[in-house]
C-alpha positions in Angstrom: -16.6 -13.9 7.4 -14.1 -14.9 4.6 -14.7 -13.5 1.1 -15.2 -17.0 -0.3 -17.9 -17.8 2.3 -19.7 -14.5 1.6 -19.7 -15.2 -2.1 -21.1 -18.7 -1.6 -23.9 -17.4 0.7 -24.7 -14.6 -1.8 -25.0 -17.1 -4.6 -27.1 -19.5 -2.6 -29.4 -16.6 -1.4 -29.8 -15.3 -5.0 -30.6 -18.9 -6.2 -33.4 -19.1 -3.5 -34.7 -15.7 -4.5 -34.8 -16.6 -8.2 -36.5 -19.9 -7.4 -39.2 -18.3 -5.3 -39.6 -15.5 -7.8 -40.1 -17.8 -10.7 -42.5 -20.0 -8.8 -44.7 -17.2 -7.5 -44.5 -14.6 -10.3 -43.0 -16.4 -13.3 -40.7 -13.5 -14.2 -37.9 -11.7 -12.6 -39.2 -8.3 -11.4 -39.2 -6.1 -8.3 -39.3 -9.2 -6.1 -35.9 -10.0 -7.5 -34.5 -6.4 -7.5 -35.0 -5.6 -3.8 -33.5 -8.9 -2.5 -30.5 -8.4 -4.9 -29.7 -5.1 -3.3 -30.2 -6.5 0.2 -27.8 -9.4 -0.6 -25.2 -6.9 -1.8 -25.5 -4.8 1.3 -25.5 -7.9 3.6 -22.3 -9.2 1.8 -20.6 -5.8 2.3 -21.5 -5.9 6.0 -20.5 -9.5 6.6 -17.1 -9.8 4.9 -13.8 -9.3 6.7 -11.7 -6.3 5.7 -9.1 -8.3 4.0 -11.7 -9.4 1.4 -13.3 -6.1 0.6 -12.3 -6.3 -3.0 -14.2 -9.6 -3.6 -17.4 -8.0 -2.3 -16.7 -4.7 -4.2 -16.9 -6.6 -7.5 -19.6 -9.0 -6.4 -22.8 -7.1 -7.6 -22.0 -6.9 -11.3 -20.6 -10.4 -11.4 -23.5 -11.8 -9.4 -26.1 -10.1 -11.7 -24.3 -11.3 -14.8 -24.2 -14.9 -13.5 -27.8 -14.8 -12.5 -28.9 -13.6 -16.0 -26.8 -16.3 -17.7 -28.2 -19.0 -15.5 -31.8 -17.8 -15.9 -31.2 -17.4 -19.6 -30.1 -21.0 -19.8 -32.8 -22.4 -17.5 -35.9 -20.3 -18.0 -35.3 -17.7 -20.8 -38.8 -16.4 -21.0 -38.6 -14.9 -17.5 -36.1 -12.3 -18.6 -36.6 -11.9 -22.4 -38.9 -12.9 -25.3 -39.3 -16.5 -26.1 -37.5 -16.4 -29.5 -34.4 -14.4 -28.1 -31.1 -16.2 -28.1 -29.0 -16.6 -24.9 -26.9 -13.5 -25.5 -30.0 -11.4 -26.3 -31.7 -12.7 -23.2 -28.7 -11.9 -21.0 -28.5 -8.3 -22.4 -32.2 -7.8 -21.9 -32.1 -9.1 -18.4 -29.2 -6.8 -17.5 -31.0 -3.9 -19.1 -34.2 -4.5 -17.3 -32.5 -4.9 -13.9 -29.9 -2.2 -14.4 -31.5 -0.1 -11.6 -31.1 -2.9 -9.1 -27.5 -3.4 -10.4 -26.7 0.2 -9.9 -28.3 0.3 -6.4 -26.5 -2.9 -5.4 -23.1 -1.6 -6.6 -23.4 1.8 -5.0 -24.7 0.7 -1.7 -22.2 -2.1 -1.4 -19.3 0.3 -2.2 -20.7 2.9 0.2 -20.9 0.3 3.0 -17.4 -0.8 2.3 -16.1 2.7 2.2 -17.7 3.5 5.5 -16.3 0.3 7.1 -12.8 1.1 5.7 -13.0 4.7 7.2 -14.2 3.4 10.6 -11.5 0.8 10.6 -8.8 3.3 9.8 -10.0 5.6 12.6 -9.9 2.7 15.1 -6.4 1.7 14.0 -5.3 5.3 14.4 -6.7 5.5 17.9 -5.1 2.3 18.9 -1.7 3.4 17.5 -2.0 6.8 19.3 -2.9 5.1 22.6 0.2 2.8 22.3 2.5 5.6 21.2 5.3 6.6 23.7 4.5 10.2 23.0 0.9 9.9 24.0 0.4 12.5 26.7 -2.6 10.8 28.2 -0.8 7.5 28.5 2.0 9.1 30.5 0.1 11.7 32.6 -0.3 11.1 36.3 -4.0 11.0 36.1 -6.7 11.8 33.6 -7.4 15.3 34.8 -3.8 16.3 34.8 -2.9 19.0 32.3 -0.8 17.9 29.3 2.8 19.1 29.3 3.6 21.7 26.7 6.5 23.8 25.4 6.2 27.3 24.2 8.9 28.9 22.2 8.5 32.5 21.1 10.7 35.2 19.6 10.3 38.2 17.4 12.4 38.9 14.4 14.1 41.9 16.1 15.7 39.7 18.7 19.0 38.3 17.4 21.8 36.8 19.2 25.3 37.9 18.6 28.4 36.1 19.6 31.5 38.2 20.0 34.9 36.4 20.1 37.8 38.5 21.0 41.3 37.5 22.0 44.4 39.4 23.0 47.9 38.4 21.9 49.3 36.7 24.9 52.2 35.1 23.1 54.3 35.7 20.1 52.8 35.2 16.6 52.6 31.6 15.4 55.1 30.4 12.8 52.7 27.7 11.4 50.2 28.5 8.7 46.6 28.0 9.3 44.9 25.4 7.2 41.7 27.5 7.0 
């Protein structure tokens, strides 16, 4: 999917998780942390390779935006009742830093694995299409690949001897060499 679509789905998923969590528990806790990591991994698996960067920076931005929205709407679920918005956001980020770290690391690992697998596949396709691919030009799959062996030892040297006899009188023109 496109990066924009994945970001929207991640935001909608987190809004549903927050809503359910606040209705059931009243605070953001483990029931928020686990779905956060799952959303980060799902986003890394769902995005197309062209938009890997958007998903790579998604976890910290998603966590920050969640904490700001929860701090505005229901501040007591992430901080003390008398804390301001900035203090509530900082407290929320501090309390859920483990989930943030797990979400970032797992999303980046999934993206790195996907990038490596993609590079291997592209390399295989390029080798299969190469005119120098031996398998593509062999008579059949079981045919041995052609090869060239060049060997020499340092003692073997080639010598060219050039000799000429005077067959005519000496030249009157000077050589330019």
